[in-house]
C-alpha positions as CSV (number, residue, x, y, z in Angstrom):
1,M,0.0,0.0,0.0
2,A,1.5,3.3,-1.1
3,E,2.0,5.9,1.6
4,R,-0.5,8.8,1.5
5,Y,0.9,12.3,2.1
6,K,-0.9,15.5,3.1
7,N,-0.9,19.2,2.7
8,F,0.4,21.4,5.6
9,I,-2.0,24.1,6.4
10,D,-2.2,26.2,9.6
11,G,0.3,24.0,11.4
12,R,-1.5,20.7,10.6
13,W,-1.1,17.9,8.1
14,V,-4.5,17.7,6.3
15,E,-6.0,15.8,3.3
16,A,-7.2,17.7,0.3
17,K,-10.9,18.4,0.7
18,S,-11.7,16.2,-2.4
19,R,-9.4,13.5,-1.1
20,K,-8.1,13.1,-4.6
21,T,-4.4,12.2,-5.1
22,F,-1.7,11.9,-7.7
23,E,1.2,9.5,-7.8
24,N,4.9,10.3,-7.3
25,R,7.1,7.9,-9.2
26,N,10.8,7.4,-9.6
27,P,11.9,8.6,-13.1
28,A,14.8,6.0,-13.1
29,N,12.3,3.2,-12.4
30,W,8.6,4.0,-12.8
31,N,7.7,0.8,-10.9
32,D,9.0,2.6,-7.8
33,L,6.1,4.5,-6.3
34,L,7.2,7.0,-3.6
35,G,3.6,7.8,-2.5
36,L,0.3,9.5,-3.1
37,F,0.0,13.2,-2.7
38,P,-3.0,15.6,-2.4
39,L,-4.5,16.8,-5.7
40,S,-5.6,20.1,-4.2
41,D,-8.4,22.3,-5.6
42,P,-9.2,26.0,-5.1
43,E,-10.8,25.3,-1.8
44,D,-7.5,23.9,-0.4
45,V,-5.6,26.9,-1.7
46,H,-8.1,29.2,0.0
47,R,-7.7,27.4,3.3
48,A,-3.9,27.8,3.1
49,V,-4.0,31.5,2.1
50,S,-6.5,32.2,4.9
51,A,-4.2,30.6,7.4
52,A,-1.3,32.6,6.2
53,K,-3.3,35.8,6.3
54,K,-4.4,35.1,9.8
55,A,-0.9,34.4,11.0
56,F,0.7,37.4,9.3
57,P,-0.1,40.2,11.9
58,K,1.6,38.3,14.7
59,W,4.5,36.9,12.7
60,R,5.5,40.3,11.2
61,L,6.0,41.6,14.8
62,V,8.4,38.8,15.8
63,P,11.9,40.5,15.8
64,A,13.9,39.7,12.7
65,P,16.8,38.2,14.8
66,K,14.3,35.8,16.4
67,R,13.0,34.8,13.0
68,G,16.6,34.2,12.0
69,E,17.2,32.0,15.0
70,I,14.3,29.7,13.8
71,L,15.9,29.5,10.4
72,Q,19.2,28.7,12.0
73,R,17.6,25.7,13.6
74,V,16.1,24.8,10.2
75,G,19.5,24.7,8.7
76,E,20.8,22.5,11.6
77,L,18.0,20.0,11.0
78,L,18.6,20.0,7.3
79,R,22.3,19.2,7.9
80,E,21.4,16.3,10.2
81,R,19.0,14.8,7.6
82,K,21.0,15.7,4.5
83,E,21.6,12.1,3.4
84,E,18.0,11.0,4.0
85,I,16.6,14.0,2.0
86,A,19.2,13.5,-0.8
87,R,18.1,9.9,-1.3
88,T,14.5,10.8,-1.4
89,M,15.3,13.5,-3.9
90,T,17.2,11.2,-6.2
91,R,14.3,8.7,-6.1
92,E,11.7,11.3,-7.0
93,M,13.6,13.4,-9.6
94,G,16.5,11.3,-10.8
95,K,19.7,13.2,-10.5
96,I,22.7,11.5,-9.0
97,L,23.4,11.5,-5.2
98,K,26.4,13.7,-5.6
99,E,24.0,16.4,-7.0
100,T,21.1,15.9,-4.6
101,R,23.5,16.2,-1.7
102,G,24.6,19.4,-3.2
103,D,20.9,20.5,-3.6
104,V,20.3,19.9,0.1
105,Q,23.6,21.7,1.0
106,E,22.4,24.7,-0.9
107,G,19.3,24.7,1.3
108,I,21.6,24.5,4.4
109,D,23.8,27.3,3.1
110,T,20.7,29.4,2.4
111,A,19.3,28.8,5.9
112,F,22.5,29.9,7.6
113,Y,23.0,32.8,5.4
114,T,19.4,34.0,5.8
115,A,19.6,33.5,9.6
116,G,22.6,35.9,9.7
117,E,20.6,38.5,7.8
118,G,18.2,38.6,10.7
119,R,20.7,40.7,12.5
120,R,21.3,42.9,9.5
121,L,18.3,43.5,7.2
122,F,19.7,46.9,6.9
123,G,17.8,50.1,6.0
124,E,19.6,53.4,5.4
125,T,19.9,56.7,7.2
126,T,20.5,59.9,5.3
127,P,20.7,63.7,6.2
128,S,17.5,65.7,5.9
129,E,17.5,68.9,3.9
130,L,15.9,70.7,6.9
131,P,17.3,71.4,10.4
132,D,16.2,69.3,13.4
133,K,14.8,66.6,11.2
134,F,15.9,62.9,10.9
135,A,15.4,60.8,7.7
136,M,15.8,57.1,7.2
137,S,14.4,54.1,5.2
138,I,13.4,50.7,6.7
139,R,12.2,47.4,5.3
140,V,8.7,46.1,6.1
141,P,7.1,42.8,5.1
142,V,4.9,42.6,2.0
143,G,2.2,40.2,3.4
144,V,1.2,36.8,2.1
145,C,3.5,35.4,-0.5
146,G,2.7,32.6,-3.0
147,L,5.8,30.5,-4.0
148,I,5.7,28.3,-7.0
149,T,8.8,26.2,-7.5
150,P,10.1,23.7,-10.1
151,W,11.2,20.1,-9.8
152,N,14.9,20.3,-10.9
153,F,16.1,21.8,-7.6
154,P,13.4,20.7,-5.2
155,M,15.2,21.8,-2.0
156,A,17.5,24.7,-3.2
157,I,14.9,26.8,-5.0
158,P,12.1,26.6,-2.4
159,T,14.6,27.6,0.3
160,W,15.9,30.5,-1.9
161,K,12.3,31.9,-1.8
162,L,10.9,30.6,1.5
163,F,13.7,31.5,3.9
164,P,14.1,35.2,2.9
165,A,10.3,35.6,2.7
166,L,10.0,34.3,6.3
167,L,12.9,36.4,7.6
168,C,11.3,39.6,6.2
169,G,8.2,38.8,8.2
170,N,5.9,37.5,5.5
171,T,3.8,34.4,5.6
172,V,3.8,32.0,2.7
173,V,2.0,29.3,0.7
174,L,4.3,27.0,-1.2
175,K,3.1,25.1,-4.3
176,P,6.0,22.7,-5.2
177,A,6.2,20.9,-8.5
178,E,4.0,17.8,-8.8
179,D,7.1,15.8,-9.9
180,T,8.9,16.5,-6.6
181,P,6.4,16.7,-3.7
182,A,8.3,14.4,-1.3
183,T,11.2,16.8,-0.8
184,A,8.8,19.6,0.0
185,V,7.2,17.5,2.7
186,K,10.6,16.8,4.3
187,L,11.3,20.5,4.3
188,Y,8.0,21.3,5.9
189,E,8.5,18.6,8.5
190,I,11.7,20.4,9.5
191,L,10.0,23.8,9.5
192,E,7.4,22.4,11.9
193,E,10.0,20.9,14.2
194,A,12.2,24.0,14.2
195,G,9.3,26.1,15.6
196,V,7.8,28.0,12.7
197,P,4.4,29.0,14.1
198,P,1.1,27.6,12.7
199,G,-0.1,29.4,9.5
200,V,3.3,31.1,8.8
201,A,4.4,28.5,6.3
202,N,1.8,26.5,4.4
203,L,2.2,23.7,1.8
204,V,-0.3,22.9,-0.9
205,H,0.3,20.1,-3.5
206,G,-1.3,20.0,-6.9
207,T,-1.0,20.9,-10.5
208,G,0.1,24.2,-11.9
209,E,-3.1,24.5,-14.0
210,E,-5.4,24.4,-11.0
211,T,-3.5,24.8,-7.7
212,G,-0.8,27.2,-9.0
213,A,-3.2,29.3,-11.1
214,T,-5.6,29.6,-8.1
215,L,-2.7,30.8,-5.9
216,V,-1.6,33.4,-8.6
217,R,-5.1,34.9,-8.8
218,H,-6.0,34.8,-5.1
219,K,-7.0,38.2,-3.9
220,D,-5.2,37.8,-0.5
221,I,-1.9,37.0,-2.1
222,Q,0.3,40.1,-2.2
223,L,3.3,38.6,-4.0
224,I,4.1,35.7,-6.4
225,S,7.5,34.3,-6.8
226,F,7.8,31.8,-9.7
227,T,10.6,29.7,-11.2
228,G,9.8,27.9,-14.4
229,S,9.4,28.4,-18.2
230,A,9.2,31.8,-19.9
231,A,5.8,30.9,-21.4
232,V,4.2,30.3,-18.0
233,G,6.1,33.3,-16.6
234,R,4.4,35.5,-19.1
235,E,1.0,34.2,-18.1
236,I,1.7,34.8,-14.4
237,A,3.0,38.3,-15.0
238,A,-0.1,39.2,-17.0
239,A,-2.4,37.8,-14.2
240,C,-0.5,39.6,-11.5
241,G,-0.4,42.8,-13.5
242,Q,-4.2,43.0,-13.6
243,D,-4.2,43.1,-9.8
244,L,-1.0,45.2,-9.5
245,K,0.4,42.3,-7.5
246,R,4.2,42.1,-7.0
247,V,5.7,39.3,-9.0
248,S,9.3,37.8,-9.2
249,L,10.1,35.6,-12.2
250,E,13.1,33.4,-12.7
251,L,12.7,31.8,-16.1
252,G,14.7,30.0,-18.8
253,G,18.1,30.1,-20.3
254,K,20.1,29.3,-23.4
255,N,23.5,29.5,-21.8
256,A,26.8,29.4,-23.7
257,Q,30.4,28.6,-22.9
258,I,33.0,30.3,-25.0
259,V,36.4,28.6,-25.4
260,M,39.1,30.8,-26.9
261,E,42.2,29.5,-28.7
262,D,44.4,30.4,-25.6
263,A,42.2,28.5,-23.1
264,D,43.3,25.6,-20.9
265,L,41.5,23.0,-23.1
266,D,41.5,20.2,-20.5
267,L,39.8,22.6,-18.0
268,A,37.4,23.9,-20.7
269,L,36.5,20.3,-21.7
270,E,35.8,19.3,-18.1
271,G,33.6,22.4,-17.6
272,A,31.6,21.7,-20.8
273,L,30.9,18.1,-19.8
274,W,29.7,19.2,-16.4
275,G,27.7,22.2,-17.6
276,A,26.0,20.2,-20.4
277,F,25.3,16.9,-18.8
278,G,25.1,17.6,-15.1
279,T,21.5,17.1,-13.9
280,T,21.0,15.5,-17.3
281,G,21.0,19.1,-18.7
282,Q,17.9,19.9,-16.7
283,R,19.2,23.2,-15.2
284,C,18.2,26.7,-16.2
285,T,21.9,27.4,-16.2
286,A,22.9,24.3,-18.2
287,T,25.5,24.7,-21.0
288,S,23.5,24.2,-24.1
289,R,25.8,26.0,-26.5
290,L,29.6,25.6,-26.8
291,I,31.1,28.4,-28.8
292,L,34.5,27.3,-30.0
293,H,37.3,29.3,-31.6
294,R,38.1,27.8,-35.0
295,D,41.8,27.1,-34.0
296,I,40.8,24.7,-31.3
297,K,37.4,23.5,-32.4
298,E,38.5,20.2,-34.0
299,T,40.5,19.1,-31.0
300,L,37.9,20.0,-28.5
301,T,35.1,18.5,-30.6
302,K,36.8,15.1,-30.8
303,Q,37.6,15.0,-27.0
304,L,34.1,16.1,-26.0
305,T,32.4,13.6,-28.2
306,T,34.6,10.8,-27.0
307,L,34.0,11.6,-23.3
308,A,30.2,12.1,-23.8
309,T,29.9,8.5,-25.0
310,K,31.6,7.3,-21.9
311,I,29.3,8.9,-19.4
312,K,27.7,6.2,-17.2
313,I,23.9,6.4,-17.2
314,G,21.6,4.9,-14.7
315,D,19.9,5.1,-11.3
316,G,21.3,8.0,-9.4
317,L,21.3,6.0,-6.1
318,D,24.2,4.0,-7.6
319,E,27.3,6.0,-6.6
320,S,29.1,5.0,-9.8
321,V,26.5,6.5,-12.1
322,E,27.3,9.9,-13.7
323,M,24.0,10.9,-15.2
324,G,20.4,10.0,-14.3
325,P,17.2,10.1,-16.2
326,L,15.0,12.9,-17.5
327,I,12.2,13.8,-15.2
328,N,9.3,12.2,-17.1
329,E,8.3,10.8,-20.5
330,A,7.0,14.1,-21.7
331,A,10.4,15.6,-21.1
332,R,12.1,12.8,-22.9
333,Q,9.8,13.2,-25.9
334,K,10.5,17.0,-26.0
335,V,14.3,16.4,-26.0
336,H,13.9,13.8,-28.8
337,R,11.7,16.3,-30.9
338,Y,14.5,18.8,-30.6
339,V,17.0,16.2,-31.8
340,Q,14.9,15.6,-34.9
341,I,14.6,19.4,-35.4
342,G,18.4,19.7,-35.2
343,K,18.8,17.0,-37.9
344,K,16.3,18.7,-40.2
345,E,18.0,22.0,-39.7
346,G,21.3,20.5,-41.0
347,A,23.2,20.1,-37.8
348,R,25.5,17.1,-37.7
349,L,24.7,14.6,-34.9
350,L,28.0,13.4,-33.5
351,T,26.8,11.2,-30.7
352,G,23.6,10.4,-28.8
353,G,20.2,11.4,-30.1
354,E,18.4,8.3,-28.8
355,T,16.6,7.0,-25.7
356,Y,18.6,4.7,-23.5
357,E,16.7,1.6,-22.4
358,K,19.3,-1.1,-21.7
359,G,18.8,-3.5,-18.8
360,K,17.6,-1.8,-15.6
361,Q,17.2,1.4,-17.5
362,A,14.3,0.0,-19.5
363,N,11.8,1.3,-16.9
364,G,13.2,4.8,-16.7
365,Y,13.2,8.0,-18.8
366,F,16.9,7.9,-19.9
367,Y,18.4,9.7,-22.9
368,L,21.9,9.5,-24.3
369,P,24.3,12.5,-23.9
370,T,23.9,14.3,-27.3
371,V,26.4,16.4,-29.2
372,F,25.5,18.4,-32.3
373,D,28.2,19.9,-34.6
374,Q,28.0,22.4,-37.5
375,V,25.3,24.3,-35.6
376,T,24.6,27.8,-36.8
377,P,23.6,30.5,-34.3
378,T,20.0,30.9,-35.7
379,M,19.1,27.2,-35.7
380,R,16.3,26.4,-33.2
381,I,18.5,24.1,-31.3
382,A,20.8,27.1,-30.7
383,Q,18.0,29.4,-29.8
384,E,15.3,27.5,-27.8
385,E,15.6,25.9,-24.4
386,I,15.7,22.1,-24.7
387,F,16.2,21.3,-21.0
388,G,18.0,18.0,-21.6
389,P,21.4,16.5,-22.3
390,V,21.9,18.2,-25.7
391,I,24.8,20.5,-26.5
392,S,25.3,22.5,-29.8
393,L,28.8,23.3,-31.1
394,I,29.2,26.6,-32.9
395,E,32.4,27.7,-34.5
396,V,33.6,31.4,-34.4
397,K,36.6,33.1,-35.9
398,D,37.5,35.5,-33.0
399,F,36.5,37.0,-29.7
400,D,34.1,39.6,-31.0
401,E,32.1,37.0,-33.0
402,A,32.0,34.8,-29.9
403,I,30.4,37.5,-27.8
404,E,28.0,38.3,-30.6
405,V,26.9,34.7,-30.9
406,L,26.6,34.3,-27.1
407,N,24.3,37.4,-26.9
408,G,22.2,36.3,-29.9
409,T,19.4,34.6,-28.1
410,S,16.3,35.9,-26.3
411,Y,17.7,34.6,-23.0
412,G,20.4,36.0,-20.7
413,L,20.9,33.9,-17.6
414,S,24.3,32.4,-17.3
415,S,27.5,32.5,-19.5
416,S,31.1,31.4,-19.4
417,I,34.4,32.1,-21.1
418,Y,37.6,30.1,-21.0
419,T,40.7,32.2,-21.8
420,R,44.1,33.0,-20.3
421,D,43.8,36.6,-21.6
422,M,42.6,38.8,-18.7
423,A,41.8,41.7,-21.1
424,R,39.4,39.3,-22.9
425,A,38.0,38.1,-19.6
426,F,37.2,41.7,-18.5
427,R,35.7,42.6,-21.9
428,A,33.5,39.5,-21.6
429,M,32.3,40.5,-18.1
430,R,31.4,43.9,-19.5
431,D,29.9,42.9,-22.8
432,I,28.1,39.6,-22.2
433,Q,24.3,40.1,-21.8
434,A,23.6,37.8,-18.9
435,G,22.9,37.9,-15.2
436,I,25.8,35.6,-14.4
437,T,29.3,35.3,-16.1
438,Y,31.9,32.7,-15.2
439,V,35.6,33.1,-16.2
440,N,37.3,29.7,-16.6
441,G,34.4,27.9,-15.1
442,P,31.2,26.3,-16.5
443,T,27.8,28.0,-16.7
444,I,26.6,26.1,-13.6
445,G,27.7,26.6,-10.0
446,A,26.0,29.6,-8.4
447,E,26.6,30.4,-4.7
448,V,23.9,31.5,-2.4
449,H,25.5,34.8,-1.3
450,L,25.5,36.2,-4.8
451,P,22.6,37.5,-6.9
452,F,20.9,34.9,-9.1
453,G,18.9,35.8,-12.2
454,G,19.1,37.1,-15.7
455,V,18.1,39.6,-18.3
456,K,15.9,39.6,-21.4
457,D,13.4,36.6,-21.4
458,T,15.1,35.0,-18.4
459,G,13.0,37.0,-15.9
460,N,11.5,40.4,-15.0
461,G,14.6,42.0,-13.4
462,H,14.6,40.6,-9.9
463,R,17.4,38.6,-8.4
464,E,17.2,35.8,-6.0
465,A,19.9,34.8,-3.4
466,G,22.4,37.2,-1.9
467,T,21.2,40.4,-0.4
468,T,19.1,41.3,-3.5
469,V,16.4,38.8,-2.7
470,Y,15.3,41.0,0.2
471,D,14.2,43.6,-2.3
472,I,11.7,41.1,-3.5
473,F,10.3,40.1,-0.1
474,S,10.2,43.4,1.6
475,E,8.8,46.9,1.0
476,W,10.9,50.0,1.5
477,K,9.3,52.6,3.8
478,A,10.7,56.2,4.1
479,V,10.5,57.6,7.6
480,Y,10.9,61.3,8.6
481,I,11.1,62.5,12.3
482,D,10.8,66.2,12.8
483,Y,11.9,67.4,16.2
484,S,12.1,71.1,15.5
485,G,8.8,71.8,17.1
486,K,7.5,73.7,14.1
487,L,6.1,73.1,10.6
488,Q,8.9,72.8,8.1
489,K,8.0,72.6,4.5
490,A,10.4,70.6,2.3
491,Q,11.5,72.2,-0.9
492,I,10.0,75.5,0.3
493,D,11.5,76.5,3.7
494,N,15.0,75.3,2.7
495,V,15.2,77.7,-0.3
496,D,16.5,81.2,0.2
């Protein structure tokens, strides 16, 4: 009998009102059923939002350092249960244990970093233009926040949103991806144990089309934070715009790694393999384009193709496996459609391009690491986000053309350049149109104390992580204190 999980609303674990459920299965072995989760409807969302609304007046008055102490305890509990959570995560979304341990560690790092911000959360003081008058700005909470998170980082991304939101004094309702509900349950079990008060953090499972959409349109939600596709992000932005609701969007990417002729080629090769095939290419920061200077292209192409064919594919619970499955059959079909598109466009398939169904892998959603050569910058496989283990090789004649090609998509999340020339490196940092640029490192590997996000179709200008995330989850309030004992009129009384 499959275990039956629940929503977490107002400090209690509760069934969906309809008692309907959906299955959570292992993408490496669809015979492995992790459990049944609530298929929530609008009434369940309303209950969660109402609980968050009720809890907000009291929670916002808890001193920020005290809120930080609770998050410190959350981090400690995450650290104690890191291996347990990582194994659950590998079972439900497929990436290898090394990566799921890293995913949990990112949540731990975020908890500790956010806890420290509880004793900062700085405002600003500034001189007034009038005598005997004090001026400052402070942060205040926004209210009830709706958080909608994806499946590829089921611990890291929820904590990027949840912990800063709570520290700022907001209450929240989280709708995790239906492909990874079990990790969210483990996170909320820890929140409960750590002492987060009832109603402050609520969890509602379900589909994006019903549960997520209801959360976006709920009149008592003041802010939506969403990570996912650009197409869905546009719909959310439009809905929130109608209600003048604050919205933070972290969307797709079509990230590129440039390798110049003076680069350390062994280092660049290692970075390209990790960037393209880590998490089976299912990262918004994954390296999906490799822009190669013509002088080193042939050498690097041969080495990359050879090593891609040697990547060990299988169940991520096996420590020797290097790449797990795609998240579900729909994702695998999407990747394969793009492979066919690439072939029709005239790109040359060097390796991969097929499903992988040998032995134990027959019951999973595996796909071979895929390398395309002779890709031109305007091909669809060089422009559109595939979200799978597919990398396109593009040849350029010089640095200027490399930057032009890198910038030539509608996305602008992550970027990378390998070169020993520091002048080129600094020009790349200046001229690349992306929210993140790595020098002599792959396009993946963000750290929690730096801003995360991008430009163009990658989002709407907000940045998660670092100190910038607090501009999402708090409002700025200007405060003036006049102790002159008389009416002073700004811009009037201070002019001779």
